C-alpha positions in Angstrom: -9.4 -35.0 -30.5 -5.8 -35.7 -31.4 -2.5 -34.1 -30.6 -1.4 -34.5 -34.2 -1.3 -31.4 -36.4 -4.4 -31.6 -38.7 -4.1 -31.1 -42.4 -4.6 -27.4 -43.4 -5.8 -26.3 -46.8 -6.6 -22.8 -47.9 -9.9 -22.7 -49.7 -10.5 -19.0 -49.9 -8.7 -15.8 -48.9 -10.8 -15.6 -45.7 -11.1 -19.3 -44.7 -8.7 -22.1 -43.8 -9.8 -25.7 -43.8 -8.5 -27.5 -40.7 -9.5 -31.0 -39.8 -12.5 -31.0 -42.1 -13.8 -27.7 -40.9 -13.7 -24.3 -42.5 -12.2 -21.8 -40.1 -12.4 -18.1 -40.8 -9.7 -15.5 -40.3 -12.2 -13.1 -38.7 -15.6 -13.2 -37.2 -17.9 -10.2 -36.8 -19.3 -10.0 -33.3 -22.3 -7.7 -32.7 -22.9 -8.4 -29.0 -21.5 -9.9 -25.8 -23.1 -12.0 -23.2 -23.3 -9.3 -20.5 -24.9 -6.9 -22.9 -27.6 -9.3 -23.9 -28.3 -10.2 -20.3 -28.8 -6.6 -19.4 -30.8 -5.7 -22.5 -33.2 -8.6 -22.3 -33.3 -9.1 -18.5 -37.2 -8.7 -18.4 -38.2 -11.1 -21.2 -41.0 -13.5 -20.3 -40.5 -17.3 -20.7 -41.2 -18.5 -24.3 -40.5 -15.1 -25.9 -39.1 -14.7 -29.4 -37.7 -11.2 -29.9 -37.1 -11.2 -33.7 -33.7 -9.6 -33.0 -30.7 -11.2 -34.6 -27.3 -11.1 -32.9 -23.8 -12.5 -33.6 -21.7 -13.7 -30.6 -18.5 -15.7 -30.2 -16.6 -17.5 -27.5 -15.8 -20.9 -26.1 -18.4 -23.7 -25.8 -18.3 -24.5 -22.1 -21.3 -26.8 -21.7 -23.2 -28.9 -24.2 -26.1 -31.3 -23.8 -28.2 -33.1 -26.4 -31.8 -34.1 -25.9 -32.9 -35.9 -29.0 -33.7 -33.4 -31.7 -32.7 -30.4 -29.5 -29.2 -29.4 -28.3 -28.2 -26.8 -25.7 -24.9 -25.2 -25.1 -23.3 -22.5 -23.0 -21.2 -20.0 -24.8 -18.7 -18.0 -22.7 -17.0 -14.8 -23.8 -14.9 -12.3 -22.0 -17.9 -10.8 -20.2 -20.0 -13.8 -19.2 -22.1 -16.7 -20.4 -25.2 -17.2 -22.4 -27.2 -20.3 -23.5 -27.3 -21.6 -27.1 -30.6 -23.1 -28.2 -30.1 -25.4 -31.2 -33.2 -27.2 -32.7 -32.3 -29.9 -35.2 -34.9 -28.5 -37.8 -33.3 -25.1 -38.1 -29.6 -25.6 -36.9 -27.3 -26.1 -39.9 -25.1 -29.2 -39.6 -26.9 -30.2 -36.4 -25.0 -33.5 -36.0 -21.6 -31.7 -36.2 -22.8 -29.1 -33.7 -23.7 -31.9 -31.3 -20.1 -33.2 -31.6 -18.4 -30.0 -30.7 -15.9 -30.3 -27.8 -16.0 -28.4 -24.5 -13.5 -25.5 -25.1 -14.0 -25.2 -28.9 -14.2 -21.6 -30.1 -17.4 -21.0 -32.0 -19.3 -18.1 -33.6 -23.1 -18.2 -33.5 -25.7 -15.9 -35.0 -29.4 -16.1 -34.5 -32.4 -14.8 -32.7 -32.5 -13.7 -29.1 -35.2 -15.6 -27.2 -36.2 -17.3 -24.0 -37.0 -20.9 -23.5 -40.2 -22.1 -21.9 -38.3 -22.2 -18.6 -37.3 -18.6 -19.1 -33.6 -19.1 -19.9 -32.2 -16.3 -22.1 -30.8 -17.9 -25.2 -29.5 -17.3 -28.7 -31.1 -19.7 -31.2 -28.4 -21.2 -33.4 -29.5 -20.1 -36.9 -25.9 -20.2 -38.1 -22.7 -21.3 -36.5 -19.0 -21.5 -37.3 -16.2 -23.5 -35.7 -13.6 -20.8 -35.2 -10.9 -23.0 -33.7 -11.1 -26.4 -32.0 -9.4 -27.2 -28.7 -6.9 -30.0 -29.1 -6.7 -30.8 -25.4 -9.4 -31.9 -22.9 -10.9 -28.7 -21.5 -12.4 -28.8 -18.0 -15.9 -27.6 -17.8 -17.2 -24.8 -15.6 -18.7 -27.1 -12.9 -15.5 -29.2 -12.2 -12.9 -26.6 -12.9 -9.2 -27.2 -12.0 -8.7 -28.8 -8.7 -4.9 -28.5 -8.5 -3.9 -24.9 -7.6 -0.4 -25.4 -9.3 -2.1 -26.2 -12.5 -4.4 -23.2 -12.2 -1.4 -20.8 -12.0 0.6 -22.6 -14.7 -2.3 -22.8 -17.1 -3.9 -19.4 -16.4 -5.3 -19.5 -20.0 -7.6 -22.3 -18.9 -8.1 -21.2 -15.3 -9.7 -17.9 -16.3 -12.4 -19.8 -18.1 -13.3 -22.4 -15.5 -12.5 -21.0 -12.1 -15.3 -19.0 -10.5 -14.2 -15.5 -9.8 -10.8 -15.7 -11.4 -11.6 -13.4 -14.3 -13.5 -11.1 -12.0 -10.5 -10.7 -9.8 -8.3 -9.5 -12.6 -11.0 -7.2 -14.0 -11.3 -5.7 -10.6 -7.5 -5.3 -10.4 -7.5 -3.5 -13.8 -10.3 -1.1 -12.7 -8.4 -0.5 -9.4 -5.3 0.7 -11.3 -7.4 2.9 -13.5 -9.2 4.5 -10.5 -5.9 5.0 -8.8 -4.5 6.9 -11.8 -7.5 9.1 -11.9 -7.3 9.7 -8.1 -3.7 11.0 -8.4 -4.2 12.8 -11.7 -7.1 14.7 -10.2 -4.7 15.9 -7.5 -2.2 17.2 -10.0 0.2 14.3 -10.3 1.8 13.3 -13.6 2.7 9.7 -14.5 6.3 9.0 -15.4 8.5 6.1 -16.4 12.0 5.5 -14.9 14.6 2.9 -15.6 14.2 -0.8 -14.8 17.9 -1.5 -15.2 19.8 0.2 -12.4 23.6 0.5 -12.2 23.3 0.6 -8.4 20.9 -1.4 -6.3 19.0 1.0 -4.1 15.7 2.5 -3.1 14.7 -0.2 -0.7 16.1 -2.9 1.6 16.0 -6.0 -0.6 18.2 -8.5 -2.4 18.4 -7.6 -6.1 18.4 -9.6 -9.3 21.7 -9.2 -11.2 22.0 -9.2 -15.0 24.8 -8.3 -17.4 24.8 -5.7 -20.2 27.0 -7.1 -23.0 27.6 -3.8 -25.0 28.7 -1.9 -21.9 30.3 -5.0 -20.3 28.8 -4.2 -16.9 26.5 -5.8 -14.3 23.2 -4.2 -13.7 20.3 -4.7 -11.3 16.6 -5.1 -12.0 15.1 -2.3 -9.9 13.9 -3.1 -6.4 12.2 0.3 -6.3 11.9 3.4 -8.5 12.4 5.7 -5.5 15.7 7.3 -6.2 14.9 8.2 -9.8 11.5 9.6 -8.8 13.2 11.8 -6.2 15.7 13.0 -8.9 12.6 14.3 -10.8 11.6 16.3 -7.7 15.1 17.8 -7.7 14.5 18.6 -11.4 11.4 20.7 -10.6 8.5 18.3 -11.0 6.3 18.8 -7.9 4.0 15.7 -8.0 5.0 12.5 -9.8 4.0 8.9 -9.7 4.9 5.6 -11.4 3.1 2.3 -11.6 5.5 -0.5 -12.7 7.2 -3.8 -12.0 9.8 -4.1 -9.4 12.0 -7.2 -8.7 13.3 -8.6 -5.4 15.3 -11.8 -5.2 13.5 -13.1 -2.2 11.4 -16.1 -1.2 8.0 -17.0 -2.7 5.0 -17.1 -0.4 1.3 -16.2 -0.3 2.4 -12.6 0.1 5.5 -12.5 -2.0 6.3 -12.9 -5.7 9.8 -12.1 -7.0 8.3 -9.6 -9.5 5.4 -7.4 -8.4 3.7 -4.2 -9.2 4.4 -1.1 -7.1 2.9 2.4 -7.2 5.3 5.1 -5.9 4.4 8.8 -5.7 6.3 11.8 -4.5 5.2 15.4 -3.6 7.3 18.4 -2.9 6.6 20.7 0.0 4.8 18.1 2.1 5.4 15.5 4.8 4.3 12.1 6.1 1.2 13.4 7.9 -0.2 14.6 4.5 0.5 11.2 2.9 -1.1 9.3 5.7 -4.3 11.3 5.0 -4.0 10.7 1.3 -3.4 7.0 1.7 -6.5 6.4 3.9 -8.6 8.5 1.5 -7.3 6.5 -1.5 -8.0 3.1 0.0 -11.4 4.1 1.2 -12.2 5.6 -2.2 -11.2 2.4 -4.0 -13.1 0.2 -1.6 -16.3 2.3 -2.2 -15.9 2.2 -6.0 -14.9 -1.4 -6.3 -16.8 -3.1 -3.4 -19.7 -0.7 -2.9 -18.7 0.1 0.7 -15.8 1.1 2.8 -16.6 -1.9 5.0 -15.5 -5.1 3.2 -15.1 -8.7 4.1 -11.7 -10.4 4.0 -11.3 -14.1 4.8 -14.8 -14.1 6.3 -14.1 -11.2 8.6 -15.1 -7.6 8.4 -12.6 -4.8 7.7 -13.6 -1.2 8.2 -11.6 1.0 5.8 -13.4 4.2 6.5 -11.3 7.2 7.6 -9.6 8.1 9.8 -7.2 5.2 10.6 -5.4 4.7 13.9 -1.9 6.0 14.1 0.6 4.5 16.6 4.4 4.3 16.9 6.2 1.0 16.3 7.4 1.0 20.0 3.9 1.6 21.3 2.3 -1.3 19.4 5.1 -3.7 20.2 5.0 -2.8 23.8 1.2 -3.5 23.9 1.8 -7.0 22.4 4.7 -8.2 24.6 3.4 -6.5 27.8 6.6 -4.5 28.4 7.6 -1.0 27.4 10.4 -1.2 24.9 12.0 1.3 22.5 15.3 2.2 20.9 16.3 3.4 24.4 15.9 -0.1 25.9 19.3 -1.6 26.7 20.5 -3.7 23.8 21.0 -6.7 26.1 17.3 -6.6 27.1 16.2 -6.3 23.5 18.3 -9.4 22.7 16.7 -11.3 25.6 13.2 -10.4 24.3 14.3 -11.7 20.9 15.3 -15.0 22.4 12.0 -15.1 24.5 9.9 -14.7 21.3 12.2 -16.8 19.1 13.2 -13.8 17.0 16.5 -14.5 15.2 19.1 -11.7 15.6 22.8 -11.0 14.8 25.5 -9.2 16.7 25.5 -6.5 14.1 21.9 -5.5 14.9 21.5 -2.3 16.8 18.6 -1.4 19.0 16.5 -0.1 16.1 16.9 -3.3 14.0 16.2 -5.5 17.1 13.0 -3.5 17.8 11.8 -3.8 14.3 12.5 -7.6 14.3 10.5 -8.0 17.5 7.6 -5.9 16.1 7.5 -7.9 12.8 7.5 -11.3 14.6 5.1 -10.5 17.5 2.8 -7.6 16.4 2.4 -6.9 12.7 0.5 -10.0 11.8 -2.1 -9.3 14.5 -3.0 -5.8 13.3 -6.4 -6.5 11.6 -8.1 -3.1 11.3 -6.2 -0.4 9.4 -3.4 1.2 11.4 -0.6 3.5 10.4 2.5 2.2 12.2 4.7 5.3 12.6 8.1 6.6 13.8 10.5 3.9 12.8 14.1 3.7 14.0 16.5 5.6 11.7 18.7 2.4 11.7 16.2 0.6 9.5 15.1 3.6 7.4 18.1 4.8 5.4 16.1 7.2 3.1 13.8 8.8 5.7 14.1 12.2 7.3 14.9 12.5 11.0 11.9 12.9 13.2 11.4 16.5 14.2 10.7 15.7 17.8 12.1 12.2 18.5 15.9 11.7 18.2 16.9 8.3 16.7 13.6 8.0 14.9 12.4 9.0 11.4 9.1 10.3 10.0 8.1 7.1 8.4 4.8 5.1 8.3 3.6 1.7 7.1 -0.1 1.0 6.7 -1.0 -2.4 8.0 -4.3 -4.0 7.1 -5.4 -7.6 7.9 -2.0 -8.2 9.3 -0.1 -7.2 6.1 2.0 -4.3 5.1 0.0 -2.4 2.5 2.3 0.6 1.9 5.4 2.4 3.1 5.8 6.1 3.2 8.0 8.8 4.8 9.2 12.3 4.8 12.2 12.2 2.6 15.7 12.7 3.8 17.0 15.9 2.0 20.4 16.4 3.6 23.2 15.0 1.3 25.7 14.7 4.1 23.3 12.6 6.3 22.3 10.5 3.3 26.0 9.8 2.6 26.5 8.7 6.2 23.5 6.4 6.0 24.6 4.9 2.7 28.0 4.0 4.1 26.3 2.6 7.2 24.4 0.4 4.8 27.7 -0.7 3.2 28.9 -1.7 6.7 25.8 -3.8 7.2 26.3 -5.5 3.8 29.9 -6.3 4.7 28.6 -7.8 8.0 26.4 -10.2 6.0 23.2 -8.3 5.3 22.5 -9.0 1.6 19.5 -6.7 1.6 21.5 -3.6 2.5 21.9 -0.8 -0.1 24.9 0.3 -2.0 26.1 3.9 -2.3 24.4 5.7 -5.2 26.9 8.6 -5.8 24.8 10.1 -8.6 21.9 10.3 -6.2 24.1 12.0 -3.6 25.1 14.5 -6.3 21.4 15.2 -7.1 20.8 15.9 -3.4 23.6 18.4 -3.5 21.7 20.4 -6.1 18.8 20.5 -3.5 15.8 18.3 -2.8 13.0 20.5 -1.4 10.9 19.2 1.5 9.3 16.1 0.0 7.2 13.1 1.0 7.1 9.7 -0.8 4.8 6.7 -0.8 5.0 3.2 -2.2 1.9 0.9 -2.3 2.1 -2.7 -3.4 -0.6 -3.1 -6.0 -0.8 -6.9 -5.7 -1.5 -6.7 -1.9 -4.0 -4.0 -2.4 -5.8 -6.1 -5.0 -5.7 -9.1 -2.7 -7.5 -7.0 0.0 -10.1 -5.6 -2.4 -10.9 -8.9 -4.1 -10.7 -11.1 -0.9 -7.8 -13.3 -2.1 -5.6 -15.1 0.3 -2.6 -15.6 -2.0 -0.8 -13.2 -4.2 -0.9 -15.8 -7.0 -4.6 -15.1 -7.3 -4.0 -11.5 -8.4 -0.9 -12.0 -10.5 -1.8 -13.3 -13.9 1.4 -15.3 -14.4 3.1 -15.9 -11.0 6.7 -17.1 -10.7 6.8 -20.9 -10.4 9.3 -23.7 -10.4 10.1 -24.9 -14.0 7.6 -27.4 -15.3 8.7 -30.8 -16.6 7.1 -31.5 -19.9 6.4 -35.0 -21.3 8.2 -36.4 -24.3 4.9 -36.1 -26.3 4.7 -32.4 -25.4 8.3 -31.9 -26.6 7.9 -33.6 -30.0 8.8 -31.3 -32.9 6.1 -32.9 -35.2 
């Protein structure tokens, strides 16, 4: 192979000659690898079916044994063997010189070899497009993880399970939509460019709109727009879409990720905890065949019901001392120092409690648990707890030590929301770059009346990680954010 552009000559309306081969503009495919494997699963060794098929894909393995050649053709569904006898295979020598990674179309009879391998005999074949770079074969794959994520177009062919993970993710999203639609929800789309950064505690990405000559923010959450729709009279809405947070990159974090948020009028966080555990158990059963799955070599029981426990209770269990937002702030600071939890003078008891919980407790919660009743200080959009002053009706579902979702009974009082927005402004002025700004239009919407409402946000990437047993978010994001790649001078040549 060569990196030089081969000479191209049109020889008919439907064929282009490239590098000495005639390459068609189209190729008619009658079957795929998985269909053939299912249809002919019971063939005895040495059987000729007389059935002609036409398949296409990449040549992933090839070996020549004298007057007989074998290949493995991979398509989007799986792999099947090619059986090429020299006596009946057109251009047999050229077939034997094909490169791993070449796209080929093959038509011929379905058969099994004497060893019982399901195959397609190569009665006709066409080079659809050659690969111009060395293509790793299935058995060696790509050893460098960074290369896998940068060259996903290769990784999906040669890394075991990579394609399956993304197919599972796609089915997960489809099932989730069905789950919500069956319960009367409608899917909506809200803006990605926001004039005010809000809806979650996170640092936003800033961009500039030239025509309006104004800075805008890539959304960190669709929450405030979805609640505007509840104000407008929609009772059950959901959105699945990209959100953007200008934060660090880790095995759990990518700057852009997929979030599902849903809202329901006339309900509260108790109802959404029930719906969340039902949803996750349903997805596990449909995608994994059981509500008990294996993650990182360890069992996880996703069957309902899940444990529910307040933040303060779980944190107290971990550190061996009862603490809450009522604990003197000096003692909370001492506990932070004891467990090496960073803190600032601006942190109140609620923020200190949350920091201690996240550092000492969250990562150790393996089986599903709803962590409930968060401090109001760290929950600016949640409704006050009906029985516990200073707390809000909020929950996070934690599974295998990771936050899976966040939900709460929504704050409906515009005066209280205004007070909390301005408290966020004070935190931002004190150095918290994740604090929210004041969204005056949202406050106006609340003044028209938000009925009792509950909301939920689930990170689709983390849910996919759980259900596909993946340790890093990069394995469930097709094209994760990476540092810029440095290309060679040869790569950057114009000709």
